[in-house]
N, C-alpha and C positions, 0 to 999 in steps of 0.2 A: 223247906221253909224258912226262913232267918227265926231262929229263936226268939229274940226279943220281939218280933211284930207279933201281934196278934191279929185275928182277923177283925177285931173293932176298930184296930186303927189303921185298915187300908182304905186308900180313897176308892168310892164304889165306882162301877162303870157310869157315866154321866152321859147320857144322851140328848144332842141337841138339834134343833130343827135346822132346815136347809138354813133359813135367814140368819137365825143365830151363828152357825159356823163360818157363813161369808161375812157377818160381821165383825168374828174373832180374828179369821183370816187377815180382815184388813187392818184391823187395831194390829195386832202380832206385826204385819209389815212394818208398822212405823216403829212399833215398840223396841222389839228384838234389834235391829241395827243400832238405835240409839242406845240403849243400855249395851250393846257390847262395844260400842267405840266408846262411851265414857268409862267403861271398866280399864280399858284399854290406855286411853287416856291418864286413869288416877293412877294405875301401876308404873306407867312412865315418869308422871310428872308428879303425884302427890293430888294435894290440893283439895281431898275428898271433903273434909268439913266446912271449907269455904263454900264448896259448889252444890252442896247437898241439898239446901233448900229450892235453889232452882233447877236440880236434877228432878227432886220431888214434884214441881211446878209443871215443868216440861212433860212428865209421864202424865200428868194429867191432862194436860193441852192434848197429847197425844192419844186418849182416851183409855186410860187407865180404868176411871171408875166406871166407865160402861162395860170394859171388860169384866171386872169383877164382877159386877150386878149381872151381866150374862151367866159367868160360871156359878155365884150363888144361885141364881134361880134355876138352873139345870141339879145343880146338888140337891135344891130343895125340892124339887120336883121328884127326883131318884128317891130320897127318902119319905117322902109321903106313901110312898107304893107299898 
């Protein structure tokens, strides 16, 4: 085990329903390529500051808030046990 990581700092195993997993996969299929593309563009061309607000808006359009809610709900279910 890594000496600086204590058990209370490790993200727990979180289980999702089939419906949640399907939705997470669909959202990730849209978000991940967009994030990779923008990261590559910013490495090559800069302009991160100028494009950041638009980047966040596009992430929301692609379903980031729903993705976060599903992840948080799964975590909350796990913590209650």
